[in-house]
C-alpha positions as CSV (number, residue, x, y, z in Angstrom):
1,X,-111.5,-103.0,40.9
2,X,-111.1,-105.1,43.5
3,X,-112.2,-105.3,47.3
4,X,-109.9,-104.7,49.8
5,X,-109.1,-105.7,53.5
6,X,-111.5,-103.3,55.7
7,X,-109.9,-100.8,57.6
8,X,-110.6,-99.3,61.4
9,X,-112.0,-95.8,61.6
10,X,-108.6,-94.5,63.3
11,X,-106.6,-95.7,60.5
12,X,-108.6,-94.1,58.0
13,X,-109.0,-90.7,59.9
14,X,-105.3,-90.9,60.5
15,X,-104.9,-90.8,56.5
16,X,-107.3,-88.0,56.2
17,X,-105.6,-86.2,58.7
18,X,-102.0,-86.8,57.2
19,X,-103.7,-85.9,53.7
20,X,-103.1,-89.5,52.2
21,X,-107.1,-89.5,51.5
22,X,-108.0,-86.6,49.4
23,X,-111.5,-85.8,47.4
24,X,-111.2,-85.1,43.6
25,X,-112.7,-82.2,42.2
26,X,-115.7,-84.0,40.9
27,X,-117.0,-84.6,44.4
28,X,-119.7,-82.4,45.6
29,X,-119.5,-80.2,48.7
30,X,-120.1,-81.5,52.3
31,X,-123.9,-81.2,53.1
32,X,-124.5,-83.3,55.9
33,X,-126.5,-82.0,59.0
34,X,-125.3,-82.2,62.5
35,X,-128.2,-84.8,62.8
36,X,-127.2,-86.8,60.1
37,X,-123.8,-87.0,61.8
38,X,-125.0,-88.1,65.0
39,X,-126.9,-90.6,63.4
40,X,-124.1,-92.1,61.7
41,X,-122.1,-92.4,65.0
42,X,-125.5,-94.2,66.4
43,X,-125.4,-96.6,63.8
44,X,-121.9,-97.2,64.4
45,X,-122.3,-98.1,68.0
46,X,-125.0,-100.5,67.3
47,X,-123.2,-102.4,64.6
48,X,-125.3,-101.1,61.6
49,X,-123.7,-101.3,58.2
50,X,-122.8,-98.1,56.8
51,X,-122.2,-99.5,53.4
52,X,-118.9,-99.7,51.3
53,X,-116.7,-97.2,50.1
54,X,-115.2,-96.4,46.9
55,X,-111.5,-95.1,46.7
56,X,-109.3,-94.5,43.8
57,X,-105.6,-94.7,43.8
58,X,-104.5,-91.9,41.7
59,X,-100.8,-92.1,40.3
60,X,-98.8,-89.5,39.1
61,X,-100.2,-89.0,35.7
62,X,-103.4,-88.3,37.0
63,X,-102.6,-85.8,39.6
64,X,-102.0,-83.5,36.6
65,X,-105.6,-84.3,35.1
66,X,-107.3,-83.6,38.4
67,X,-107.3,-81.1,41.2
68,X,-107.8,-82.4,44.5
69,X,-109.2,-80.9,47.8
70,X,-108.6,-81.7,51.4
71,X,-111.5,-82.9,53.8
72,X,-113.2,-80.4,56.0
73,X,-112.4,-80.7,59.4
74,X,-114.0,-77.5,61.1
75,X,-117.1,-77.0,59.3
76,X,-118.9,-73.5,59.7
77,X,-122.0,-72.8,57.9
78,X,-121.1,-69.0,56.9
79,X,-117.5,-69.0,57.1
80,X,-115.7,-72.1,56.1
81,X,-117.8,-74.9,54.0
82,X,-115.5,-74.8,51.0
83,X,-113.0,-77.5,51.0
84,X,-109.4,-76.3,50.6
85,X,-107.4,-77.3,47.5
86,X,-104.7,-79.9,48.4
87,X,-101.1,-79.6,47.5
88,X,-100.1,-82.5,45.8
89,X,-96.9,-81.6,44.3
90,X,-94.2,-84.0,44.6
91,X,-96.5,-86.9,45.4
92,X,-96.1,-90.0,43.6
93,X,-99.7,-91.2,44.2
94,X,-102.9,-90.5,46.5
95,X,-105.8,-92.2,47.3
96,X,-108.9,-89.9,46.3
97,X,-112.4,-90.8,47.5
98,X,-115.0,-91.5,44.9
99,X,-118.1,-92.6,46.9
100,X,-118.2,-92.1,50.8
101,X,-117.3,-88.3,51.1
102,X,-119.8,-87.3,53.3
103,X,-119.5,-90.1,55.9
104,X,-116.0,-89.7,55.9
105,X,-116.2,-86.3,56.3
106,X,-118.8,-86.7,59.1
107,X,-116.3,-89.1,60.9
108,X,-113.6,-86.3,60.6
109,X,-115.6,-83.7,62.0
110,X,-117.0,-85.8,64.9
111,X,-113.5,-87.3,65.6
112,X,-111.1,-84.2,65.0
113,X,-113.1,-81.6,64.2
114,X,-116.0,-78.8,65.0
115,X,-119.5,-78.1,63.4
116,X,-120.8,-74.6,63.5
117,X,-124.4,-74.1,62.4
118,X,-126.7,-71.1,62.7
119,X,-129.1,-70.8,65.7
120,X,-132.7,-70.3,64.7
121,X,-133.5,-67.4,66.3
122,X,-130.2,-65.3,65.7
123,X,-129.8,-63.0,62.6
124,X,-127.0,-64.2,60.2
125,X,-125.0,-61.3,60.5
126,X,-124.8,-61.7,64.2
127,X,-121.4,-63.2,65.1
128,X,-122.7,-65.0,68.0
129,X,-125.3,-67.0,65.5
130,X,-122.6,-69.7,64.6
131,X,-121.4,-71.2,68.2
132,X,-118.6,-73.7,67.6
133,X,-119.7,-77.0,68.6
134,X,-117.7,-80.4,69.0
135,X,-119.3,-84.1,69.1
136,X,-119.9,-85.3,72.9
137,X,-121.5,-88.7,73.9
138,X,-123.3,-88.8,77.1
139,X,-122.0,-92.0,79.3
140,X,-124.5,-92.0,81.9
141,X,-127.6,-93.1,80.0
142,X,-129.3,-93.7,76.6
143,X,-130.9,-91.3,74.3
144,X,-134.2,-90.2,75.1
145,X,-135.0,-89.8,71.4
146,X,-136.5,-93.3,70.2
147,X,-134.7,-93.0,66.9
148,X,-131.4,-93.0,68.8
149,X,-129.9,-95.4,71.4
150,X,-126.9,-93.5,72.3
151,X,-126.9,-89.9,73.5
152,X,-124.7,-88.0,70.7
153,X,-124.7,-84.4,70.5
154,X,-122.7,-81.5,69.2
155,X,-122.5,-78.9,72.1
156,X,-120.4,-75.9,72.8
157,X,-117.8,-76.2,75.3
158,X,-119.5,-74.6,77.9
159,X,-122.6,-76.7,77.3
160,X,-120.6,-79.9,77.7
161,X,-119.3,-78.7,80.9
162,X,-122.8,-78.5,82.6
163,X,-122.8,-82.3,83.7
164,X,-125.6,-83.4,86.2
165,X,-126.9,-86.5,87.5
166,X,-128.0,-87.8,84.2
167,X,-125.1,-86.4,82.1
168,X,-121.6,-86.9,81.8
169,X,-120.6,-85.4,78.0
170,X,-117.7,-87.2,77.0
171,X,-115.7,-85.6,73.9
172,X,-115.9,-88.3,71.0
173,X,-112.4,-87.1,69.8
174,X,-110.7,-88.1,73.0
175,X,-111.2,-91.8,72.1
176,X,-108.5,-91.6,69.6
177,X,-105.9,-90.8,72.2
178,X,-107.0,-94.1,73.8
179,X,-104.6,-96.4,72.6
180,X,-105.9,-99.6,74.2
181,X,-108.4,-100.7,76.7
182,X,-106.6,-99.7,79.6
183,X,-106.7,-96.3,78.9
184,X,-110.4,-96.6,78.6
185,X,-110.6,-98.0,82.2
186,X,-108.4,-95.4,83.6
187,X,-110.5,-92.7,82.2
188,X,-113.4,-94.7,83.4
189,X,-112.4,-95.0,86.9
190,X,-111.4,-91.6,87.5
191,X,-114.1,-89.7,85.7
192,X,-117.0,-91.9,86.2
193,X,-116.6,-94.5,89.2
194,X,-115.2,-91.8,91.7
195,X,-117.8,-89.2,90.4
196,X,-120.7,-90.7,92.9
197,X,-122.6,-92.3,89.9
198,X,-125.0,-95.2,90.4
199,X,-123.8,-98.8,89.7
200,X,-126.2,-98.8,86.7
201,X,-124.8,-95.6,85.5
202,X,-121.1,-96.9,86.2
203,X,-121.9,-100.0,84.3
204,X,-123.7,-98.3,81.2
205,X,-120.4,-95.9,80.9
206,X,-118.0,-98.6,80.9
207,X,-120.1,-100.5,78.2
208,X,-120.5,-97.4,76.1
209,X,-117.0,-96.3,76.4
210,X,-115.4,-99.6,75.6
211,X,-118.0,-100.0,72.7
212,X,-116.7,-96.7,71.3
213,X,-113.0,-97.6,71.4
214,X,-114.1,-100.9,69.8
215,X,-115.7,-99.1,67.1
216,X,-113.0,-96.5,66.5
217,X,-109.9,-98.9,66.9
218,X,-110.8,-102.4,66.6
219,X,-113.6,-103.2,64.1
220,X,-112.7,-103.0,60.6
221,X,-115.7,-100.9,59.8
222,X,-114.3,-99.2,56.3
223,X,-114.9,-101.7,53.6
224,X,-114.1,-100.5,50.4
225,X,-113.4,-101.4,46.8
226,X,-110.1,-99.7,45.1
227,X,-109.9,-98.7,41.8
228,X,-106.5,-98.0,40.2
229,X,-107.1,-97.2,36.7
230,X,-105.2,-94.2,34.9
231,X,-108.1,-93.7,32.5
232,X,-110.0,-90.2,33.1
233,X,-113.3,-91.2,31.3
234,X,-113.5,-94.6,33.2
235,X,-113.0,-92.9,36.7
236,X,-115.6,-90.4,35.8
237,X,-118.1,-92.9,34.7
238,X,-117.5,-95.1,37.6
239,X,-118.4,-91.8,39.9
240,X,-121.1,-91.1,38.1
241,X,-122.6,-94.6,38.2
242,X,-121.8,-95.2,41.9
243,X,-123.2,-91.6,42.7
244,X,-126.4,-91.8,40.7
245,X,-128.0,-94.3,43.3
246,X,-127.9,-91.5,46.3
247,X,-128.0,-87.6,45.9
248,X,-128.5,-87.0,42.2
249,X,-125.3,-86.0,41.0
250,X,-125.3,-82.3,39.3
251,X,-123.7,-82.2,36.3
252,X,-122.1,-79.1,37.1
253,X,-119.7,-81.2,40.0
254,X,-118.7,-83.5,37.3
255,X,-118.1,-80.2,34.8
256,X,-116.3,-78.7,37.3
257,X,-113.7,-81.4,37.1
258,X,-113.1,-80.8,33.7
259,X,-112.6,-76.8,34.3
260,X,-110.1,-77.8,37.1
261,X,-108.2,-79.8,35.0
262,X,-108.0,-77.8,31.8
263,X,-108.1,-74.3,33.1
264,X,-104.1,-73.4,33.3
265,X,-104.2,-69.5,34.8
266,X,-107.3,-69.8,36.8
267,X,-108.4,-72.1,39.9
268,X,-111.6,-72.8,38.3
269,X,-113.2,-74.5,41.4
270,X,-112.2,-71.2,43.3
271,X,-113.0,-69.0,40.7
272,X,-116.7,-70.2,40.2
273,X,-117.7,-71.0,44.0
274,X,-116.3,-67.5,45.0
275,X,-118.3,-66.0,42.3
276,X,-121.6,-67.7,43.1
277,X,-120.8,-66.7,46.8
278,X,-120.3,-63.0,45.4
279,X,-123.4,-62.9,43.4
280,X,-125.6,-64.2,46.3
281,X,-124.8,-61.4,48.4
282,X,-125.6,-58.7,45.9
283,X,-128.7,-56.6,46.8
284,X,-131.0,-58.0,49.1
285,X,-129.6,-61.5,48.3
286,X,-129.9,-64.1,45.4
287,X,-129.9,-67.8,45.2
288,X,-127.6,-68.6,42.1
289,X,-125.7,-71.7,42.0
290,X,-122.6,-72.9,39.9
291,X,-124.6,-74.7,37.4
292,X,-126.1,-71.2,36.4
293,X,-122.8,-69.7,36.1
294,X,-121.6,-72.7,33.8
295,X,-124.7,-72.7,32.1
296,X,-124.2,-68.7,31.3
297,X,-120.6,-69.3,30.3
298,X,-122.0,-71.4,27.4
299,X,-124.5,-68.7,26.5
300,X,-122.4,-65.6,26.8
301,X,-119.3,-67.2,25.0
302,X,-121.8,-67.6,22.0
303,X,-121.3,-71.4,21.6
304,X,-123.9,-72.8,19.1
305,X,-124.6,-75.6,21.5
306,X,-125.8,-74.4,25.0
307,X,-127.2,-77.5,26.2
308,X,-126.0,-78.4,29.7
309,X,-124.1,-81.7,28.7
310,X,-120.6,-83.2,29.1
311,X,-119.8,-82.8,25.4
312,X,-120.0,-79.0,25.7
313,X,-117.3,-78.3,28.0
314,X,-114.5,-80.0,26.1
315,X,-111.0,-78.4,26.4
316,X,-111.8,-76.0,23.4
317,X,-114.6,-74.6,25.0
318,X,-113.1,-74.6,28.7
319,X,-110.1,-72.5,27.1
320,X,-112.5,-69.9,25.6
321,X,-114.4,-69.8,28.7
322,X,-111.2,-69.1,30.6
323,X,-110.0,-66.4,28.1
324,X,-113.8,-64.7,28.5
325,X,-114.2,-65.1,32.3
326,X,-113.3,-61.5,33.4
327,X,-116.1,-60.5,30.7
328,X,-118.4,-63.1,31.5
329,X,-118.4,-62.4,35.3
330,X,-118.6,-58.4,34.6
331,X,-121.8,-59.0,32.5
332,X,-123.6,-61.3,35.0
333,X,-122.5,-59.2,37.8
334,X,-124.0,-56.2,36.2
335,X,-127.2,-57.9,35.5
336,X,-127.8,-59.0,38.9
337,X,-127.0,-55.7,40.1
338,X,-129.5,-54.2,37.6
339,X,-132.4,-56.7,38.5
340,X,-131.7,-56.1,42.3
341,X,-132.2,-52.3,41.5
342,X,-135.6,-53.2,40.0
343,X,-136.3,-54.5,43.7
344,X,-136.0,-58.4,43.2
345,X,-134.4,-60.8,45.1
346,X,-134.3,-64.7,45.9
347,X,-137.9,-64.5,47.0
348,X,-139.5,-63.4,44.0
349,X,-137.4,-64.7,40.9
350,X,-138.6,-68.1,39.7
351,X,-135.8,-68.7,37.2
352,X,-132.3,-67.3,37.3
353,X,-132.0,-68.0,33.5
354,X,-134.0,-64.4,33.3
355,X,-130.5,-63.0,34.0
356,X,-128.5,-64.4,31.1
357,X,-130.4,-62.3,28.2
358,X,-129.4,-59.3,30.5
359,X,-125.8,-60.4,30.7
360,X,-125.8,-61.2,26.9
361,X,-126.9,-57.8,26.0
362,X,-124.4,-56.0,28.5
363,X,-121.4,-58.1,27.2
364,X,-122.6,-57.2,23.4
365,X,-122.6,-53.6,24.0
366,X,-119.4,-53.4,25.7
367,X,-120.1,-53.7,29.4
368,X,-120.7,-50.1,30.2
369,X,-119.6,-49.3,33.9
370,X,-122.8,-48.3,36.1
371,X,-125.2,-49.4,33.7
372,X,-127.7,-49.8,36.6
373,X,-127.5,-46.1,37.4
374,X,-126.1,-44.2,34.7
375,X,-128.8,-41.5,33.4
376,X,-127.5,-42.3,29.8
377,X,-128.8,-46.1,30.3
378,X,-132.2,-45.1,31.7
379,X,-134.3,-46.0,28.3
380,X,-132.5,-49.5,28.2
381,X,-133.0,-50.1,31.8
382,X,-137.1,-49.4,31.4
383,X,-137.0,-51.6,28.5
384,X,-135.1,-54.5,30.1
385,X,-137.4,-54.0,33.2
386,X,-140.7,-54.5,31.0
387,X,-139.2,-57.5,29.4
388,X,-137.9,-59.0,32.9
389,X,-141.2,-58.4,34.6
390,X,-143.2,-59.7,31.8
391,X,-141.0,-62.6,31.5
392,X,-141.4,-63.3,35.2
393,X,-144.8,-63.3,35.3
394,X,-145.6,-65.4,32.3
395,X,-142.6,-67.8,33.6
396,X,-141.2,-68.3,29.9
397,X,-138.4,-70.2,31.3
398,X,-140.3,-72.8,33.2
399,X,-139.8,-75.3,30.8
400,X,-136.8,-76.1,28.1
401,X,-135.0,-72.8,28.9
402,X,-132.8,-73.5,25.5
403,X,-135.8,-72.8,23.4
404,X,-135.8,-69.1,24.9
405,X,-132.4,-68.4,25.5
406,X,-131.2,-69.1,21.8
407,X,-133.3,-67.1,19.9
408,X,-133.1,-64.5,22.5
409,X,-129.4,-64.2,21.8
410,X,-130.2,-64.1,18.2
411,X,-132.3,-61.2,18.6
412,X,-130.1,-59.5,20.7
413,X,-126.9,-59.8,18.6
414,X,-128.9,-58.9,15.3
415,X,-131.0,-55.8,17.0
416,X,-128.8,-54.8,19.8
417,X,-125.7,-53.6,18.0
418,X,-126.8,-50.1,18.3
419,X,-127.2,-50.1,21.9
420,X,-130.8,-50.8,22.2
421,X,-132.4,-53.4,24.4
422,X,-134.6,-54.9,21.7
423,X,-137.9,-55.3,23.4
424,X,-140.2,-54.7,20.4
425,X,-138.3,-57.2,18.4
426,X,-138.4,-59.7,21.2
427,X,-142.1,-59.1,21.7
428,X,-142.8,-59.8,18.0
429,X,-140.6,-63.2,17.9
430,X,-142.5,-64.9,20.5
431,X,-146.0,-63.5,19.8
432,X,-148.6,-66.3,19.4
433,X,-146.3,-68.6,20.9
434,X,-146.3,-70.2,24.5
435,X,-143.3,-67.9,25.4
436,X,-145.2,-65.0,24.6
437,X,-145.0,-61.9,27.0
438,X,-148.1,-60.2,25.7
439,X,-151.2,-60.6,28.0
440,X,-154.8,-61.4,27.4
441,X,-157.5,-59.3,29.4
442,X,-158.2,-62.7,31.3
443,X,-154.5,-63.0,32.4
444,X,-154.6,-59.7,33.7
445,X,-157.3,-59.8,35.4
446,X,-156.2,-62.9,37.3
447,X,-153.2,-60.6,38.4
448,X,-155.7,-58.7,40.8
449,X,-155.6,-61.8,42.7
450,X,-152.2,-61.3,43.8
451,X,-151.8,-61.4,47.5
452,X,-149.7,-59.3,50.2
453,X,-146.6,-62.0,50.9
454,X,-146.6,-64.0,47.6
455,X,-143.8,-63.7,45.1
456,X,-145.8,-62.6,42.5
457,X,-146.9,-59.4,44.1
458,X,-143.6,-57.5,43.9
459,X,-143.3,-58.1,40.4
460,X,-146.9,-56.5,39.7
461,X,-146.1,-53.4,41.9
462,X,-143.0,-52.8,40.0
463,X,-145.2,-52.4,36.9
464,X,-147.9,-50.2,38.7
465,X,-144.9,-48.1,40.0
466,X,-142.5,-48.0,37.1
467,X,-141.1,-44.5,38.7
468,X,-140.2,-46.0,41.8
469,X,-136.5,-46.5,42.6
470,X,-136.3,-49.7,44.3
471,X,-132.8,-48.8,45.6
472,X,-134.7,-46.6,48.0
473,X,-136.2,-49.6,50.0
474,X,-139.8,-49.1,49.3
475,X,-142.3,-51.3,51.3
476,X,-145.7,-53.0,50.4
477,X,-148.0,-51.0,52.3
478,X,-151.7,-51.8,52.9
479,X,-153.7,-48.8,52.1
480,X,-156.3,-49.6,54.8
481,X,-154.2,-51.1,57.7
482,X,-154.3,-54.9,57.9
483,X,-154.2,-54.5,61.9
484,X,-157.7,-53.0,61.4
485,X,-159.1,-56.2,59.9
486,X,-160.5,-58.1,62.7
487,X,-164.3,-58.9,63.2
488,X,-164.3,-57.3,66.6
489,X,-162.9,-54.0,65.1
490,X,-165.1,-53.7,62.1
491,X,-168.3,-54.5,64.2
492,X,-167.0,-51.5,66.4
493,X,-167.3,-49.4,63.0
494,X,-170.9,-50.4,62.5
495,X,-170.4,-52.6,59.2
496,X,-172.7,-55.0,58.3
497,X,-172.2,-58.7,58.4
498,X,-172.0,-58.9,54.3
499,X,-169.5,-55.9,54.5
500,X,-167.3,-57.6,57.2
501,X,-167.3,-60.7,55.1
502,X,-166.0,-58.9,52.2
503,X,-163.3,-57.0,54.2
504,X,-161.9,-60.0,55.9
505,X,-161.6,-62.1,52.6
506,X,-160.3,-58.9,50.3
507,X,-158.1,-56.7,52.5
508,X,-154.7,-58.5,51.5
509,X,-155.2,-58.4,47.9
510,X,-153.4,-56.2,45.4
511,X,-156.2,-53.6,45.6
512,X,-155.4,-52.6,49.1
513,X,-151.6,-52.4,48.2
514,X,-149.2,-49.6,47.6
515,X,-145.6,-49.0,47.4
516,X,-144.0,-46.6,50.4
517,X,-140.7,-45.8,50.8
518,X,-139.7,-47.4,54.2
519,X,-139.9,-44.1,56.6
520,X,-143.2,-43.0,55.5
521,X,-144.5,-46.5,55.5
522,X,-143.0,-46.7,59.2
523,X,-144.9,-43.3,60.1
524,X,-148.2,-44.6,58.7
525,X,-148.4,-47.6,60.6
526,X,-151.7,-48.4,61.7
527,X,-153.3,-45.1,60.8
528,X,-156.5,-45.2,59.0
529,X,-156.1,-44.5,55.1
530,X,-158.4,-41.5,55.1
531,X,-156.8,-39.9,58.0
532,X,-153.4,-40.6,56.9
533,X,-154.3,-39.0,53.5
534,X,-155.4,-35.7,55.1
535,X,-152.2,-35.4,57.5
536,X,-149.5,-36.8,55.7
537,X,-150.2,-35.4,52.2
538,X,-150.4,-32.0,51.6
539,X,-153.6,-30.9,49.9
540,X,-151.6,-29.3,46.9
541,X,-150.1,-32.4,46.1
542,X,-153.2,-35.0,47.1
543,X,-154.3,-34.9,43.3
544,X,-150.7,-35.8,42.4
545,X,-150.4,-38.5,45.0
546,X,-153.6,-40.1,44.0
547,X,-152.8,-40.4,40.2
548,X,-149.3,-42.0,40.8
549,X,-150.8,-44.7,43.7
550,X,-154.1,-45.3,41.4
551,X,-156.3,-43.9,43.9
552,X,-160.0,-43.5,43.3
553,X,-160.6,-39.6,43.4
554,X,-164.4,-39.8,44.1
555,X,-164.6,-42.3,46.9
556,X,-163.7,-41.4,50.6
557,X,-161.7,-44.4,52.1
558,X,-163.7,-45.1,54.8
559,X,-164.5,-48.5,55.9
560,X,-167.9,-48.6,55.1
561,X,-166.8,-47.5,51.5
562,X,-164.2,-50.2,51.6
563,X,-166.1,-52.6,48.9
564,X,-166.6,-49.8,46.6
565,X,-163.1,-48.2,47.0
566,X,-161.5,-51.6,46.1
567,X,-163.6,-52.2,43.0
568,X,-162.9,-48.8,41.8
569,X,-159.1,-49.2,42.6
570,X,-158.9,-52.5,41.1
571,X,-160.5,-51.0,37.8
572,X,-157.6,-48.4,37.8
573,X,-154.9,-51.2,38.4
574,X,-156.4,-53.1,35.6
575,X,-156.2,-50.7,33.2
576,X,-152.7,-49.8,34.1
577,X,-151.6,-53.2,33.9
578,X,-153.4,-53.6,30.2
579,X,-151.4,-50.3,29.2
580,X,-148.2,-52.0,30.3
581,X,-148.8,-55.4,29.4
582,X,-150.9,-55.9,26.3
């Protein structure tokens, strides 16, 4: 590996644009923010070093071992953030970037492309939430931000047109069209000098535009090493060593390279990324990754060793995963849909490993259609939900997940052949260990300290309300409306100082929470609970309602009785949790 003659940025951008420079599949995707890109351009203008790059000249034989991808040009946070697969057929060789992808992509976007990121105050499904922006440079003054010297910004076309006495927004990519300094001077004299600017502004614009020309066209800024080995293992080791100093290299990035090279019927990278995107859109949204999908593949294919390491993604295993891909994806998709029907989402699931035993069970019983809705699978759904909520509350996957996954897989394989989810066998297998899903009295008492808005609270509510079909969009509701818990309002009701202090400290805990469907919850609003009970619940249904919602029968839910009401309801909740969890 030798150090090469440095290149100018414009020369490298041209090679990226003509697809002479590509990215190997082992590269992670582009992750830099707009601020990181503007910081890079500011550093270049200030002659700061941006570190060396590492390129790999991949010969014809290597083109069959790897899949290569094009650089992103027009980045869109919601619609265009995956690199496109490159067509290298007919190529004798290409140059692949092993180190420096984020920096080169940032230069390419800044000079040739666009960057669309979400406005913080817009909903994700709003088509106007992601305005398309290009990189501009203010030619009239320095940046007001102390961290920057030059005023670079990603702006919409409309915003960039709003020039004033202190702003003239120059489209940075236009510098590529300026082939010599005379082009710079022509632009400067036409747009700045004849624009009624002060002499200081004219001088600054001249210096800034000339400096940008020098940085892009003249300075040999891209210092790089070139590796020309055809040995796959050597290239992968170089990549890992180089990248270990920056953002931690995910094994899945490396493993995907093996998949894309070894699968002969599917584009592994496209299939896996697409499946991840699909899973994360199910229900109210999840947060699974390609690491999770690859780990699931190891478990669902019944490999003896399911540890997440390179050796387990050999050609034999990868071909087995390809053959099983349709069944694997159906099992995982069904598991995620089932968990979504329980009312869970990215906000309250602490480990995605919880999906894997469910997916394995579903694959073992033949991947039945509509498992999450069929009346014939109701008993098994109840059992799975009990296992899921207990495991979630006990955080059984919080460390060394393989120590749980392998025994679970064995139990399901041994006892799930009849189609029954082996909840009892799982419970017995881990009894007395730190993976136990049985609860002690102290552990159950601690659950009463769950508060509104905490991730654990929906889990507890799902145990207290086993009859609630969460697909009907139940909300967590305060029995006593939280809007009424201000010192001023409580004083108006005549409560003592001691009663007020208790109320303000305890109204957000689970003793004052219930599940209500969306419409009744909106109708309830800030109506006092005792009043709402008499108007919204028919007298003949009141007893049944109190039983289902664990409401004390002999305490009127007034504010004066808040402390005794909460104490009585917590006893009912604790008894229910003991029955379900012990």
